[in-house]
C-alpha positions in Angstrom: 19.6 85.8 -33.4 21.7 82.5 -33.0 25.3 82.8 -31.5 26.8 79.3 -30.9 30.4 78.5 -29.9 31.3 75.3 -31.7 34.7 74.4 -31.0 37.1 75.4 -28.3 38.9 73.9 -25.2 36.1 73.8 -22.7 34.2 71.8 -25.4 36.9 69.3 -25.8 39.0 70.4 -28.6 41.5 73.5 -29.5 40.2 76.6 -31.4 37.6 79.1 -31.0 35.2 78.9 -33.9 31.6 80.6 -33.6 28.8 80.8 -35.8 26.5 83.7 -35.6 23.0 83.9 -37.6 21.4 87.4 -37.2 18.5 86.6 -39.4 20.0 88.6 -42.3 23.4 87.2 -42.4 25.2 83.9 -41.2 28.5 84.4 -40.3 31.3 81.7 -39.6 34.7 83.1 -37.4 37.6 80.9 -37.1 36.2 77.4 -38.7 39.2 75.3 -37.8 39.8 72.7 -35.1 42.8 70.8 -33.9 44.0 68.5 -31.0 47.6 69.0 -29.6 49.6 66.4 -31.8 51.5 65.5 -28.9 51.2 66.4 -25.1 53.2 64.6 -22.4 54.7 62.6 -25.5 50.9 61.5 -25.9 49.1 61.8 -29.3 45.2 62.6 -29.0 43.2 59.8 -27.2 40.3 58.2 -29.4 37.6 59.5 -27.3 39.3 63.0 -27.9 39.3 62.2 -31.4 35.5 61.4 -31.3 34.7 64.7 -29.8 36.7 66.5 -32.5 35.0 64.5 -35.1 31.6 65.6 -34.0 32.8 69.3 -33.7 34.3 69.1 -37.3 30.8 67.7 -38.6 29.2 70.7 -37.0 31.7 73.3 -38.4 31.5 71.7 -41.9 27.4 72.1 -41.8 28.0 75.8 -40.7 30.6 76.3 -43.5 27.9 75.2 -46.0 25.2 77.6 -44.7 27.6 80.8 -44.2 27.1 83.7 -46.1 30.7 85.3 -44.7 33.6 83.2 -43.1 36.2 85.2 -41.2 39.8 83.9 -40.6 41.2 86.3 -37.9 44.7 84.5 -38.5 46.3 81.6 -40.2 47.0 79.0 -37.4 45.9 75.4 -37.9 43.2 75.5 -35.1 41.4 78.5 -36.7 41.0 77.6 -40.7 40.8 74.7 -42.6 44.0 73.0 -44.0 44.9 71.8 -47.3 47.5 69.2 -45.5 45.3 68.4 -42.3 46.2 65.8 -40.1 43.7 63.2 -38.7 42.7 65.8 -36.0 42.1 69.0 -38.2 39.8 70.3 -40.6 40.6 69.1 -44.2 40.0 72.0 -46.6 39.1 69.8 -49.6 36.5 68.0 -47.5 34.1 71.2 -47.4 31.5 72.6 -49.8 32.9 75.3 -51.6 29.9 76.0 -53.7 27.8 79.2 -53.5 28.4 82.9 -53.1 29.9 82.5 -49.6 33.1 85.1 -49.1 36.0 84.5 -47.0 37.9 87.4 -45.3 41.3 86.7 -44.5 44.5 88.4 -43.5 46.5 90.5 -45.6 49.3 88.4 -47.0 52.2 90.7 -46.2 51.6 89.9 -42.2 51.9 86.1 -42.8 55.0 83.8 -42.7 55.6 81.7 -45.7 53.6 78.6 -44.0 50.7 80.9 -43.7 50.9 82.3 -47.2 50.7 78.9 -48.7 47.7 78.0 -46.5 46.1 81.2 -47.9 47.0 80.4 -51.6 45.2 77.1 -51.1 42.0 78.6 -50.2 42.4 81.3 -52.8 42.8 78.5 -55.3 39.0 77.3 -54.5 37.5 80.9 -53.9 39.4 83.2 -56.2 37.4 86.6 -56.0 35.4 85.4 -53.3 38.5 85.7 -51.2 38.8 89.0 -49.7 41.7 90.1 -48.0 41.9 92.8 -45.2 43.9 95.8 -46.5 43.6 98.3 -43.8 43.9 98.3 -40.2 39.8 98.7 -40.0 37.5 97.3 -42.8 33.9 96.9 -43.2 32.7 94.2 -45.3 28.9 93.7 -45.2 27.7 93.3 -41.7 31.2 92.6 -40.0 33.9 94.9 -39.2 37.4 94.0 -38.9 40.2 95.6 -36.7 43.9 95.0 -36.4 46.3 93.3 -36.5 46.8 92.8 -33.0 49.3 90.8 -31.0 48.8 86.8 -30.6 48.9 86.5 -27.1 52.6 87.2 -25.9 53.7 86.9 -29.6 53.7 89.5 -32.4 51.9 87.4 -34.9 49.1 89.4 -36.2 45.6 88.5 -35.2 42.3 90.3 -36.3 39.1 91.1 -34.0 35.6 91.1 -35.2 32.7 93.0 -34.6 29.3 92.3 -35.6 26.5 94.8 -35.1 23.6 92.6 -34.3 21.2 92.2 -31.5 22.9 91.2 -29.4 25.9 92.7 -30.6 29.3 90.5 -30.7 33.2 91.3 -30.3 35.4 88.2 -30.9 38.6 89.0 -29.9 40.3 86.0 -31.2 43.5 84.9 -29.8 44.7 88.2 -28.3 44.8 86.2 -25.1 43.8 89.3 -22.8 47.3 90.5 -23.5 46.9 93.3 -26.1 45.6 96.1 -24.0 44.7 98.0 -27.3 41.7 95.9 -27.9 40.0 97.7 -25.0 39.6 100.7 -27.6 37.3 98.4 -29.7 35.1 97.3 -26.5 35.0 101.1 -25.3 34.1 102.2 -28.7 31.4 99.6 -29.5 29.9 98.4 -26.1 29.3 94.8 -27.5 26.7 92.9 -25.6 28.9 89.8 -25.5 32.6 89.4 -25.8 34.3 86.0 -26.7 38.1 86.0 -26.2 40.8 83.7 -26.0 42.7 83.6 -22.5 46.6 83.8 -21.6 48.4 80.4 -22.5 49.0 79.7 -18.8 49.8 76.0 -19.4 52.9 76.9 -21.0 54.4 78.6 -17.6 53.0 76.2 -14.8 56.7 75.6 -14.0 57.4 79.3 -13.7 55.2 80.4 -10.9 56.6 84.3 -11.2 55.7 84.4 -15.1 52.4 82.8 -14.5 51.6 85.1 -11.9 52.7 88.2 -14.2 50.9 86.7 -17.1 47.4 86.4 -15.3 47.9 90.0 -13.5 48.5 91.3 -17.3 45.3 89.8 -18.2 43.1 90.5 -15.3 44.1 94.2 -15.9 42.8 93.9 -19.4 39.9 92.1 -18.8 38.8 94.7 -16.0 39.1 97.1 -18.5 36.9 95.4 -21.0 34.5 94.7 -18.3 33.6 98.4 -18.0 31.9 98.2 -21.1 30.5 94.8 -21.7 28.1 92.6 -19.3 28.9 89.2 -20.5 32.5 87.9 -21.4 33.4 84.3 -22.6 36.8 83.1 -21.9 38.2 80.1 -23.1 40.9 78.5 -25.8 44.5 78.6 -24.5 43.5 79.5 -21.2 41.7 76.3 -20.8 44.6 73.7 -21.5 44.9 73.2 -17.7 42.7 73.4 -14.6 44.4 76.3 -13.1 43.2 78.3 -16.1 39.8 77.1 -15.6 40.0 78.0 -12.1 40.8 81.6 -12.9 37.8 81.8 -15.1 35.3 80.3 -12.3 36.4 82.5 -9.7 35.2 85.3 -11.8 31.8 84.3 -12.3 29.9 86.4 -10.5 31.2 89.1 -13.0 29.4 88.0 -16.0 32.8 85.6 -16.8 32.2 82.4 -18.1 33.7 79.7 -20.4 32.2 78.8 -23.8 30.8 75.5 -22.5 29.1 77.4 -19.7 27.7 80.1 -22.3 26.1 77.1 -24.3 24.6 75.8 -21.2 27.0 72.8 -20.3 29.8 71.8 -17.9 33.4 72.2 -19.3 35.0 69.1 -20.8 38.8 70.2 -20.7 40.0 66.7 -22.7 43.3 68.3 -23.8 44.1 69.3 -20.2 42.9 65.5 -19.1 44.6 63.4 -21.8 46.9 61.8 -19.3 43.6 60.5 -17.3 42.2 59.2 -20.6 45.0 57.3 -21.6 45.4 56.0 -17.6 41.8 54.8 -17.8 41.2 53.9 -21.4 44.8 52.4 -22.4 45.4 52.4 -26.1 48.6 52.3 -28.2 50.0 55.9 -28.6 49.9 55.1 -32.4 46.3 53.9 -32.5 45.3 56.1 -35.3 47.7 54.7 -37.9 45.4 51.9 -38.3 41.4 51.8 -38.3 41.1 55.4 -37.3 37.1 55.6 -37.9 36.3 52.3 -36.5 38.6 52.9 -33.4 36.9 56.0 -32.6 33.5 54.8 -32.8 34.0 52.1 -30.1 34.1 55.0 -27.7 31.0 56.8 -28.8 28.4 55.2 -26.0 31.3 56.1 -23.3 31.7 59.7 -24.4 27.8 60.2 -24.4 27.5 58.8 -20.8 30.5 60.9 -19.6 29.0 64.0 -21.0 25.8 63.3 -19.6 27.3 62.8 -16.2 29.5 65.6 -16.1 26.5 68.1 -17.3 24.3 66.5 -14.4 27.4 67.1 -11.8 26.6 70.0 -9.3 30.2 70.6 -8.8 32.9 72.5 -10.7 34.8 70.0 -13.0 38.2 69.5 -12.4 41.0 66.5 -13.5 40.2 64.7 -10.0 36.3 64.7 -10.6 36.7 63.9 -14.4 38.4 60.9 -13.3 35.9 59.8 -10.9 33.1 60.3 -13.3 35.0 58.5 -16.0 35.8 55.8 -13.6 31.9 55.3 -13.0 30.9 55.3 -16.5 33.3 52.6 -17.6 31.8 50.5 -14.4 28.2 51.1 -16.0 26.6 48.0 -17.8 
């Protein structure tokens, strides 16, 4: 049995992609990747883009291997795109051969942009594209439920249960903010839950709202924890150090980031973009010219940085990240 989180915020990109090999089936959930196109008026740094390129290659490999691919919703950090920007996964760069089946949301719950995205996938897969027609569906080894709320919005998102050993419940972008998902955890009592956390980074300017959101998430998390021993929380909540600290304060309860589940230290590059530009200055529009050669210049730095971070005995925040990166840059 193999469970691997491929790309999410604690691994340096945006998304919540996972690969599960049960021995009998190979399942890829939410095979997308993104980098925030602008944050603090800064485009993704080349070092971020290199991390994204590495993860994009891994998703591409597992796409080729998968029997089933589940798209829980049609956002650009969860699916391959027909019109991908340089920091996303290009639908037309994937291997579409074989008998793999794509499980996707019902078109009626999608907006116009999302329906176009689904239609482009349908052009490539035809009858191998299965749209979910009921609130609960069983397709091969996969059970899909929903749609539920996407965090604080009412955009529909599905959750996925895989009855394997260990069993997995992937709650996608429900953000620990839709209490209805607790019923799925209660009914199936999975060994592992992989979930998004609330988008705290959007409300750091509003202390009261941020506190209310975390209180709501805490209530849902505590209810899920009654039925689950191990909970991986990542994605939106790890777009700021405050979100990471919230997860770490619960580490004694079987709660961790995806990076920690994968045996690594978190690398919150989306959160630390300003530090990257400060210590590794580059034009804000660097990607308009020589994208490939530019990101390759940072490969040695990235590998040394990851090695240093993983060897640290401390929890990583932006200050420590800055210190470690500064040391890496002085190495010969």
